One Martini backbone bead per residue (centre of mass of N, CA, C, O) as a GRO file, in nm:
protein
  203
    1ALA     BB    1   0.065   0.062  -0.020
    2LEU     BB    2   0.302   0.254  -0.002
    3ILE     BB    3   0.411   0.218  -0.286
    4LEU     BB    4   0.157   0.291  -0.440
    5THR     BB    5   0.137   0.575  -0.329
    6LEU     BB    6   0.417   0.678  -0.436
    7ILE     BB    7   0.365   0.621  -0.735
    8SER     BB    8   0.113   0.802  -0.765
    9ILE     BB    9   0.255   1.067  -0.676
   10LEU     BB   10   0.554   1.055  -0.826
   11GLY     BB   11   0.472   0.942  -1.128
   12HIS     BB   12   0.382   1.240  -1.160
   13ASN     BB   13   0.396   1.529  -1.302
   14LYS     BB   14   0.301   1.865  -1.354
   15ASN     BB   15   0.196   1.827  -1.652
   16ASN     BB   16   0.046   1.499  -1.651
   17GLY     BB   17  -0.079   1.505  -1.371
   18PHE     BB   18  -0.365   1.410  -1.152
   19LEU     BB   19  -0.168   1.337  -0.896
   20ARG     BB   20  -0.091   1.603  -0.658
   21LEU     BB   21   0.134   1.702  -0.399
   22SER     BB   22   0.144   2.044  -0.253
   23PHE     BB   23   0.251   2.309  -0.037
   24LYS     BB   24   0.175   2.546  -0.243
   25GLU     BB   25  -0.107   2.499  -0.205
   26ASP     BB   26  -0.436   2.514  -0.114
   27TRP     BB   27  -0.523   2.390   0.231
   28ARG     BB   28  -0.782   2.509   0.271
   29PRO     BB   29  -1.093   2.465   0.372
   30HIS     BB   30  -1.386   2.364   0.180
   31SER     BB   31  -1.707   2.328   0.229
   32ASP     BB   32  -1.802   2.189  -0.029
   33THR     BB   33  -1.592   1.963  -0.035
   34ILE     BB   34  -1.655   1.850   0.244
   35ARG     BB   35  -1.955   1.796   0.198
   36ALA     BB   36  -1.915   1.592  -0.047
   37ILE     BB   37  -1.747   1.382   0.112
   38THR     BB   38  -1.929   1.332   0.348
   39LYS     BB   39  -2.179   1.236   0.189
   40VAL     BB   40  -2.030   0.987   0.066
   41GLY     BB   41  -1.849   0.878   0.309
   42GLY     BB   42  -2.074   0.852   0.525
   43ASN     BB   43  -2.247   0.634   0.380
   44ALA     BB   44  -2.014   0.434   0.341
   45MET     BB   45  -1.958   0.399   0.636
   46ILE     BB   46  -2.236   0.292   0.729
   47GLU     BB   47  -2.230   0.048   0.543
   48GLN     BB   48  -1.976  -0.089   0.660
   49VAL     BB   49  -2.058  -0.105   0.953
   50ALA     BB   50  -2.322  -0.270   0.907
   51MET     BB   51  -2.180  -0.520   0.776
   52ARG     BB   52  -1.984  -0.597   0.999
   53PHE     BB   53  -2.191  -0.627   1.226
   54GLY     BB   54  -2.361  -0.849   1.080
   55PHE     BB   55  -2.126  -1.053   1.065
   56PHE     BB   56  -2.066  -1.066   1.369
   57ALA     BB   57  -2.343  -1.152   1.472
   58TYR     BB   58  -2.365  -1.409   1.307
   59ALA     BB   59  -2.113  -1.554   1.406
   60ARG     BB   60  -2.202  -1.554   1.708
   61ILE     BB   61  -2.442  -1.739   1.671
   62VAL     BB   62  -2.296  -1.979   1.548
   63ALA     BB   63  -2.105  -2.031   1.797
   64ASP     BB   64  -2.339  -2.143   1.980
   65LEU     BB   65  -2.366  -2.430   1.820
   66GLY     BB   66  -2.066  -2.490   1.801
   67THR     BB   67  -1.771  -2.615   1.676
   68ASP     BB   68  -1.866  -2.770   1.423
   69ALA     BB   69  -2.052  -2.549   1.307
   70PHE     BB   70  -1.839  -2.326   1.292
   71ALA     BB   71  -1.639  -2.472   1.104
   72ALA     BB   72  -1.845  -2.507   0.867
   73HIS     BB   73  -1.891  -2.200   0.838
   74GLN     BB   74  -1.606  -2.108   0.775
   75VAL     BB   75  -1.570  -2.272   0.519
   76CYS     BB   76  -1.819  -2.146   0.367
   77MET     BB   77  -1.717  -1.845   0.381
   78GLN     BB   78  -1.475  -1.871   0.185
   79PHE     BB   79  -1.672  -1.919  -0.064
   80LEU     BB   80  -1.842  -1.662  -0.026
   81ASN     BB   81  -1.600  -1.465  -0.075
   82ILE     BB   82  -1.526  -1.555  -0.357
   83THR     BB   83  -1.805  -1.491  -0.489
   84PHE     BB   84  -1.812  -1.191  -0.433
   85THR     BB   85  -1.589  -1.110  -0.650
   86VAL     BB   86  -1.778  -1.117  -0.895
   87GLY     BB   87  -1.977  -0.900  -0.806
   88ASP     BB   88  -1.763  -0.678  -0.758
   89GLY     BB   89  -1.657  -0.653  -1.046
   90ILE     BB   90  -1.926  -0.577  -1.181
   91GLY     BB   91  -2.000  -0.338  -0.978
   92ILE     BB   92  -1.757  -0.160  -1.053
   93ALA     BB   93  -1.831  -0.127  -1.346
   94GLY     BB   94  -2.105  -0.004  -1.297
   95THR     BB   95  -2.012   0.237  -1.143
   96ALA     BB   96  -1.832   0.365  -1.362
   97LEU     BB   97  -2.037   0.364  -1.607
   98VAL     BB   98  -2.274   0.513  -1.482
   99GLY     BB   99  -2.123   0.772  -1.394
  100GLN     BB  100  -2.000   0.846  -1.670
  101LYS     BB  101  -2.269   0.873  -1.831
  102LEU     BB  102  -2.396   1.088  -1.638
  103GLY     BB  103  -2.165   1.294  -1.695
  104GLU     BB  104  -2.240   1.290  -2.013
  105LYS     BB  105  -2.558   1.300  -2.042
  106ARG     BB  106  -2.643   0.955  -2.057
  107PRO     BB  107  -2.894   0.784  -1.919
  108ASP     BB  108  -2.936   0.559  -2.120
  109LEU     BB  109  -2.648   0.428  -2.091
  110SER     BB  110  -2.659   0.392  -1.796
  111MET     BB  111  -2.899   0.189  -1.799
  112MET     BB  112  -2.771  -0.017  -1.978
  113TYR     BB  113  -2.530  -0.093  -1.803
  114GLY     BB  114  -2.693  -0.185  -1.567
  115LYS     BB  115  -2.843  -0.418  -1.714
  116VAL     BB  116  -2.591  -0.567  -1.803
  117SER     BB  117  -2.469  -0.623  -1.534
  118GLN     BB  118  -2.712  -0.788  -1.434
  119ARG     BB  119  -2.690  -1.014  -1.646
  120MET     BB  120  -2.404  -1.098  -1.574
  121ALA     BB  121  -2.470  -1.179  -1.289
  122LEU     BB  122  -2.669  -1.400  -1.335
  123ALA     BB  123  -2.492  -1.586  -1.503
  124ALA     BB  124  -2.271  -1.617  -1.286
  125SER     BB  125  -2.450  -1.721  -1.056
  126LEU     BB  126  -2.556  -1.979  -1.194
  127THR     BB  127  -2.279  -2.107  -1.217
  128LEU     BB  128  -2.208  -2.107  -0.917
  129LEU     BB  129  -2.434  -2.266  -0.823
  130SER     BB  130  -2.376  -2.531  -0.975
  131PHE     BB  131  -2.092  -2.572  -0.873
  132LEU     BB  132  -2.151  -2.584  -0.560
  133ILE     BB  133  -2.349  -2.828  -0.565
  134ILE     BB  134  -2.174  -3.041  -0.721
  135PHE     BB  135  -1.887  -2.957  -0.530
  136ARG     BB  136  -1.933  -2.946  -0.220
  137THR     BB  137  -1.764  -3.179  -0.104
  138PRO     BB  138  -1.481  -3.136  -0.234
  139LEU     BB  139  -1.452  -2.851  -0.120
  140ALA     BB  140  -1.478  -2.902   0.182
  141SER     BB  141  -1.237  -3.120   0.184
  142LEU     BB  142  -1.003  -2.910   0.170
  143PHE     BB  143  -1.056  -2.857   0.501
  144ILE     BB  144  -1.186  -3.147   0.553
  145ASP     BB  145  -1.160  -3.451   0.712
  146GLY     BB  146  -1.369  -3.710   0.648
  147ALA     BB  147  -1.241  -3.942   0.822
  148LYS     BB  148  -1.242  -3.767   1.098
  149GLU     BB  149  -1.491  -3.538   1.008
  150PRO     BB  150  -1.789  -3.629   0.886
  151HIS     BB  151  -1.990  -3.434   1.018
  152VAL     BB  152  -1.857  -3.162   0.925
  153LEU     BB  153  -1.877  -3.233   0.618
  154ALA     BB  154  -2.189  -3.247   0.620
  155LEU     BB  155  -2.245  -2.964   0.716
  156ALA     BB  156  -2.102  -2.811   0.493
  157SER     BB  157  -2.260  -2.926   0.260
  158GLN     BB  158  -2.533  -2.804   0.346
  159VAL     BB  159  -2.434  -2.500   0.342
  160MET     BB  160  -2.349  -2.495   0.039
  161ILE     BB  161  -2.637  -2.481  -0.063
  162MET     BB  162  -2.700  -2.208   0.046
  163VAL     BB  163  -2.477  -2.049  -0.087
  164ALA     BB  164  -2.575  -2.120  -0.372
  165LEU     BB  165  -2.883  -2.008  -0.353
  166PHE     BB  166  -2.774  -1.694  -0.296
  167GLN     BB  167  -2.623  -1.595  -0.551
  168PRO     BB  168  -2.828  -1.418  -0.713
  169PHE     BB  169  -2.886  -1.221  -0.468
  170GLN     BB  170  -2.590  -1.132  -0.405
  171THR     BB  171  -2.501  -1.034  -0.693
  172SER     BB  172  -2.735  -0.840  -0.736
  173SER     BB  173  -2.682  -0.657  -0.495
  174VAL     BB  174  -2.385  -0.568  -0.567
  175VAL     BB  175  -2.460  -0.444  -0.846
  176ILE     BB  176  -2.684  -0.237  -0.763
  177SER     BB  177  -2.509  -0.092  -0.565
  178GLY     BB  178  -2.304   0.005  -0.768
  179CYS     BB  179  -2.491   0.165  -0.950
  180LEU     BB  180  -2.598   0.359  -0.731
  181ARG     BB  181  -2.322   0.491  -0.679
  182GLY     BB  182  -2.278   0.592  -0.965
  183ALA     BB  183  -2.554   0.778  -0.915
  184GLY     BB  184  -2.511   0.884  -0.593
  185ASP     BB  185  -2.682   0.659  -0.409
  186ASN     BB  186  -2.563   0.596  -0.092
  187ARG     BB  187  -2.801   0.607   0.107
  188PHE     BB  188  -2.969   0.364   0.014
  189VAL     BB  189  -2.747   0.154   0.051
  190ALA     BB  190  -2.701   0.200   0.353
  191VAL     BB  191  -2.996   0.129   0.444
  192VAL     BB  192  -3.018  -0.152   0.328
  193MET     BB  193  -2.775  -0.269   0.483
  194LEU     BB  194  -2.890  -0.207   0.768
  195ILE     BB  195  -3.137  -0.392   0.731
  196CYS     BB  196  -3.018  -0.668   0.606
  197VAL     BB  197  -2.737  -0.720   0.775
  198THR     BB  198  -2.803  -0.618   1.065
  199LEU     BB  199  -3.105  -0.748   1.099
  200ILE     BB  200  -3.187  -0.989   0.913
  201ARG     BB  201  -2.945  -1.191   0.910
  202PRO     BB  202  -2.945  -1.266   1.217
  203LEU     BB  203  -3.265  -1.349   1.210
   0.00000   0.00000   0.00000
């Protein structure tokens, strides 16, 4: 992270660089700029806090079920995290393209990119769903020795079915959230995350 930051700042000269820090520039705070950053960043912070708290509460509830159940849960969460990256990639593309086209005053193209992102997410999620259901036991056995802990492997295989069935909803949620961020509607995303992840998920 340090090296990347230094390259980003020092790798551009004064003539062609878009990111440059200089103590000769005006460093006084400007209320409009601070307000804009706070509006976007504040909602994003609420969203992330809500999401982390929801995951924490959910893991705490699963821990009460016992060591075997928690072990199976942790294994399946690894695959859930991997599948999140598919939605994240498409969602980031949606964020960039929706925002770019809205900036170009082309809401029609912005809507088109949002719909295309959603279709790509659905196709990818159905592929993941099939893969996770078919190979759920071999995938879980990468972490669990079936000969020594057959009951944990059986638990993990059952949970993998749930992980698979939630793929279309999870991927769709990530992509729609990304497109809404690109449109500048961070508040709605934060409120939905607060309701869904912090309240509904633990329940």
